[in-house]
C-alpha positions as CSV (number, residue, x, y, z in Angstrom):
1,M,66.9,34.0,43.9
2,R,66.6,31.5,46.7
3,K,69.5,33.2,48.5
4,S,67.8,36.6,48.1
5,L,64.6,35.2,49.7
6,L,66.3,33.6,52.6
7,A,68.3,36.8,53.3
8,L,65.1,38.8,53.0
9,A,63.4,36.2,55.5
10,G,66.3,36.5,57.9
11,G,66.2,40.4,57.7
12,L,62.5,40.4,58.4
13,L,62.9,38.1,61.4
14,A,65.6,40.3,62.9
15,T,63.6,43.3,62.5
16,A,60.6,41.7,64.2
17,A,62.7,40.6,67.0
18,F,64.2,44.0,67.5
19,A,60.8,45.5,67.3
20,Q,59.8,43.3,70.3
21,T,62.8,44.5,72.4
22,Q,62.4,47.4,74.6
23,T,65.0,49.5,76.2
24,V,64.9,50.8,79.9
25,S,67.0,52.4,82.4
26,T,68.0,51.4,85.9
27,P,68.2,53.9,88.8
28,E,72.0,53.9,88.1
29,G,71.3,55.0,84.5
30,A,72.5,51.6,82.7
31,Q,70.8,50.9,79.6
32,M,69.0,47.5,79.7
33,D,67.1,45.5,76.9
34,V,63.7,43.8,77.5
35,P,63.4,40.9,74.9
36,A,59.8,39.8,74.6
37,D,61.0,36.2,75.1
38,L,62.9,36.7,78.3
39,A,59.9,35.8,80.7
40,Y,58.5,32.4,81.5
41,K,55.5,31.9,79.5
42,P,51.9,31.6,81.0
43,G,51.3,28.3,82.2
44,A,55.0,27.2,82.4
45,L,55.3,27.4,86.3
46,T,53.0,25.7,88.8
47,Q,51.0,27.7,91.5
48,E,53.3,26.3,94.1
49,Q,56.3,27.6,92.4
50,L,54.7,31.1,91.7
51,M,53.7,31.7,95.3
52,S,56.8,30.3,97.1
53,S,59.4,32.8,98.1
54,T,62.4,33.8,96.2
55,R,64.8,32.5,98.8
56,S,65.5,29.1,97.0
57,L,66.8,31.1,94.2
58,F,69.8,32.7,96.2
59,T,73.5,32.0,95.2
60,Q,75.4,34.5,97.4
61,N,75.9,34.1,101.2
62,S,74.8,37.7,101.5
63,M,72.9,40.6,99.8
64,N,74.6,43.5,98.2
65,V,73.3,47.1,99.0
66,F,73.6,50.3,96.8
67,R,74.5,53.7,98.0
68,R,73.5,56.5,95.4
69,F,74.9,60.0,96.1
70,H,75.6,63.2,94.3
71,R,78.4,63.1,91.8
72,D,80.4,65.9,93.2
73,K,80.8,64.0,96.5
74,T,82.6,60.8,94.9
75,Q,86.2,61.6,96.1
76,E,84.9,62.2,99.7
77,M,82.6,59.1,99.6
78,V,85.6,56.9,98.4
79,K,87.7,58.3,101.1
80,F,84.9,57.6,103.7
81,Y,84.1,54.1,102.8
82,T,87.4,52.7,102.0
83,G,89.4,54.9,104.5
84,A,87.2,55.9,107.5
85,L,85.2,52.6,107.4
86,A,88.0,50.5,106.1
87,L,85.9,48.4,103.6
88,R,87.7,46.5,101.0
89,S,88.3,48.4,97.7
90,L,87.0,46.2,94.7
91,S,87.4,46.6,90.9
92,P,84.7,49.2,89.7
93,I,82.3,48.2,87.0
94,Q,81.9,50.6,84.0
95,L,78.2,50.6,83.3
96,T,78.3,53.3,80.5
97,S,80.7,55.7,79.1
98,S,80.0,58.1,81.9
99,Q,78.8,55.9,84.7
100,Q,81.1,53.9,86.9
101,M,79.9,51.4,89.9
102,L,82.6,51.7,92.6
103,L,82.5,48.6,94.7
104,T,83.5,48.0,98.3
105,G,83.4,44.6,100.1
106,V,81.8,43.6,103.3
107,G,82.3,39.8,103.7
108,S,80.8,38.1,100.7
109,G,78.9,41.0,99.9
110,Q,79.4,44.6,98.7
111,I,78.2,48.2,99.2
112,K,78.0,49.6,95.8
113,L,78.8,53.3,95.5
114,S,76.8,54.8,92.6
115,A,77.6,58.5,91.7
116,G,74.5,60.5,90.3
117,Q,70.9,60.4,91.4
118,Q,69.0,59.1,88.4
119,G,65.3,59.0,87.1
120,N,62.0,59.9,89.3
121,R,63.0,58.4,92.6
122,K,63.0,60.3,95.9
123,Y,66.3,61.4,97.6
124,N,65.7,63.1,100.9
125,M,67.8,62.1,104.1
126,E,66.4,64.9,106.0
127,G,65.8,63.9,109.7
128,G,68.4,61.1,109.4
129,Y,66.9,57.5,110.5
130,K,63.8,59.2,111.8
131,G,63.1,61.4,109.0
132,G,61.0,59.1,106.7
133,T,60.4,55.9,104.9
134,G,63.3,54.0,103.0
135,I,66.6,52.7,103.7
136,R,67.9,55.2,106.3
137,F,71.2,53.8,107.6
138,F,73.7,50.8,107.2
139,V,75.1,48.8,110.0
140,V,78.8,47.8,110.0
141,T,80.8,46.1,112.8
142,Y,84.4,46.1,114.0
143,P,86.2,44.3,117.0
144,D,88.2,47.5,118.3
145,A,87.0,50.9,119.0
146,A,90.4,52.4,119.2
147,I,91.4,51.1,115.8
148,A,88.1,52.3,114.3
149,T,88.4,55.7,115.7
150,K,92.0,56.2,114.3
151,R,90.8,55.3,110.9
152,F,88.4,58.1,111.0
153,T,90.8,60.6,112.2
154,D,93.5,59.5,109.8
155,A,91.2,60.0,106.9
156,G,90.2,63.5,108.1
157,F,86.9,62.7,109.5
158,A,85.7,63.5,113.1
159,A,86.0,60.6,115.5
160,P,82.9,58.5,116.1
161,K,81.5,58.9,119.8
162,F,80.8,55.5,121.1
163,A,78.2,54.7,123.7
164,D,77.4,51.4,125.6
165,E,74.8,49.2,124.1
166,G,75.1,46.3,126.6
167,N,76.3,42.8,126.2
168,G,79.8,44.1,125.8
169,T,79.1,46.2,122.6
170,T,79.4,49.9,122.0
171,A,78.0,51.8,119.0
172,A,78.1,55.2,117.4
173,L,76.0,57.0,114.6
174,V,78.0,58.9,112.1
175,T,77.0,60.3,108.6
176,D,78.7,60.0,105.3
177,P,79.7,62.9,103.1
178,D,76.4,63.0,101.4
179,G,74.2,62.9,104.5
180,F,73.5,59.1,104.8
181,Q,73.9,57.6,108.2
182,I,76.0,54.7,109.4
183,Q,75.8,52.7,112.7
184,I,79.1,51.5,113.6
185,V,78.9,48.6,116.2
186,I,82.0,47.4,118.2
187,K,81.5,43.7,119.2
188,P,84.2,41.3,120.7
189,G,85.0,38.7,118.2
190,A,83.8,40.5,115.1
191,K,85.7,40.3,111.9
192,D,87.5,43.5,111.2
193,N,86.5,45.7,108.0
194,S,82.8,44.6,108.8
195,N,83.6,41.2,107.1
196,D,80.8,39.7,109.1
197,G,78.6,41.6,106.6
198,V,76.3,44.6,106.6
199,G,73.0,45.6,108.3
200,V,70.3,47.7,106.4
201,G,68.0,49.9,108.4
202,I,64.6,50.4,106.7
203,N,61.9,52.7,108.1
204,V,58.6,51.7,106.9
205,S,55.1,53.1,107.0
206,D,53.3,49.8,107.5
207,L,55.3,47.3,109.7
208,E,53.0,44.3,108.8
209,K,53.0,44.8,105.1
210,S,56.8,45.2,105.0
211,R,57.4,42.3,107.4
212,A,55.2,40.0,105.2
213,F,56.8,41.2,101.9
214,Y,60.5,40.2,103.4
215,R,59.2,37.1,105.1
216,E,56.9,35.7,102.6
217,F,58.0,36.9,99.2
218,V,61.8,37.5,99.6
219,G,61.9,34.7,102.0
220,L,64.5,36.1,104.6
221,D,64.7,34.5,108.2
222,E,62.6,36.4,110.6
223,L,64.3,36.9,113.9
224,P,62.9,38.2,117.2
225,P,62.6,42.0,117.6
226,V,65.5,43.9,119.2
227,K,65.7,47.1,121.2
228,D,68.4,49.6,119.9
229,K,69.6,51.7,122.7
230,L,71.7,54.1,120.7
231,L,68.7,54.8,118.2
232,G,65.9,54.4,120.7
233,I,63.9,52.1,118.3
234,T,62.7,48.4,118.1
235,K,64.2,46.8,115.1
236,Y,62.6,43.8,113.4
237,P,65.5,41.7,111.9
238,Y,65.2,39.7,108.5
239,R,68.5,37.9,107.6
240,H,70.0,36.1,104.9
241,K,73.3,34.8,106.3
242,E,75.7,37.7,106.4
243,T,73.1,40.3,105.8
244,T,70.5,41.6,108.0
245,L,67.6,43.9,107.3
246,Y,66.3,45.9,110.2
247,L,62.7,47.0,109.8
248,Y,61.3,49.7,112.0
249,K,58.7,52.5,112.2
250,T,59.3,55.9,113.6
251,G,58.7,59.3,112.6
252,D,55.8,61.0,110.5
253,N,57.4,60.0,107.2
254,R,57.7,63.7,106.2
255,A,60.8,63.0,104.1
256,P,60.5,59.6,102.1
257,D,63.6,58.3,100.3
258,N,63.5,55.5,97.9
259,G,66.5,56.4,96.0
260,S,69.6,56.8,98.2
261,A,70.0,53.2,98.9
262,G,68.8,49.9,97.6
263,I,69.1,46.0,97.9
264,Q,70.4,43.4,95.5
265,Y,69.9,39.6,95.6
266,V,72.2,37.6,93.4
267,I,70.3,34.7,92.1
268,R,70.3,31.7,89.6
269,D,67.0,32.4,87.9
270,A,65.8,36.1,87.3
271,P,62.8,35.2,85.2
272,M,61.6,32.9,88.0
273,A,61.9,36.0,90.5
274,D,60.0,38.1,87.9
275,A,57.3,35.4,87.7
276,K,56.9,35.1,91.4
277,G,56.7,39.0,91.8
278,K,53.9,39.2,89.0
279,A,51.9,36.4,90.9
280,R,52.0,38.5,94.1
281,K,51.3,41.7,92.2
282,I,54.6,43.2,93.4
283,A,55.4,46.6,92.2
284,V,57.9,46.5,89.3
285,E,60.7,49.3,89.1
286,T,62.7,48.1,86.1
287,P,61.1,45.1,84.1
288,L,63.0,41.8,83.4
289,N,65.9,42.7,81.3
290,K,69.4,42.0,80.0
291,L,72.2,44.5,80.7
292,R,74.0,45.6,77.5
293,G,77.6,44.3,77.4
294,F,77.1,42.0,80.4
295,D,76.1,38.4,80.9
296,L,73.6,39.7,83.4
297,T,69.7,39.4,83.5
298,T,67.8,41.4,86.1
299,V,64.4,42.4,87.4
300,W,64.1,45.5,89.9
301,L,61.0,45.0,92.2
302,N,59.8,47.6,94.9
303,D,59.0,46.8,98.3
304,P,55.9,48.3,99.9
305,D,57.5,51.6,100.4
306,G,59.3,51.8,97.0
307,V,62.6,50.7,98.3
308,T,64.4,48.8,95.3
309,N,64.7,44.9,95.6
310,Y,67.0,44.2,92.7
311,F,67.2,40.4,91.6
312,A,70.4,39.9,89.6
313,Q,71.2,36.5,87.5
314,V,74.8,36.2,86.4
315,G,75.3,34.0,83.4
316,A,72.8,31.5,81.9
317,R,69.7,30.5,84.0
318,R,70.2,27.5,86.4
319,T,66.9,25.8,87.2
320,T,66.1,22.9,89.5
321,A,62.8,21.1,90.5
322,A,62.5,23.3,93.6
323,N,62.0,26.9,93.0
């Protein structure tokens, strides 16, 4: 009888725990569990911890970025990113039985290629970098224009047309097979294969709101504005080591896009990032969760224009006094 009662109690506890676990999907279609006990409890963190930026949580010397595209373009996209752009091909991640994340390396970071456009996000690259809000282009760097050009033609793509940018650099604007723009910069002394990192161009609707988000909540280094001769815009750079976000405002925002690309930060404490976001009332895309089959805890937050800022903790939570 005692064993039966213990078994019954254990079953009831397991059922209660299961009932408190919700299931959500990421923009890539991965299934995530949302346990009720994953977040920090109210009062567990100080006001100073809650209102400080997420920067102290970073564990990678770069950010990763996503590029989401139509599934029928997969073969061409792989050829473009690993052939024409010559980014390092890394082992893919199998998120579900039908969803694979293709990874390419840029320095210590990655450009993650995700086939299929999931959920209710907006996908519209009309007008290119001037067309509307959202991530509209990436920036990759190389030391030699002739070598970069040959890679394009060898892979079966049109040769980039480089223009002088001053200070010994040249640049070209190209478009990947699914309509997303890439700015190629040739810079003396740059590492090949864009191993200095990647730049991310984000067209915003309100510069002050977006600058405050990336400066004060995310905690990126705010650099002086720069004129981009090729694009004809003023860029406001926000950097974390190898990765720089370039905020700018142009166009009438007729074609907003918050789905074709996104940002990922690798951190040591995703529940802490979640708590900081809640304290500032940051919009949530996918709530604090654990990825099925992986030792991964994440929370997906949105910037003022709905660009996904995805905070990912690999392994157990690591805490220190300073958060």
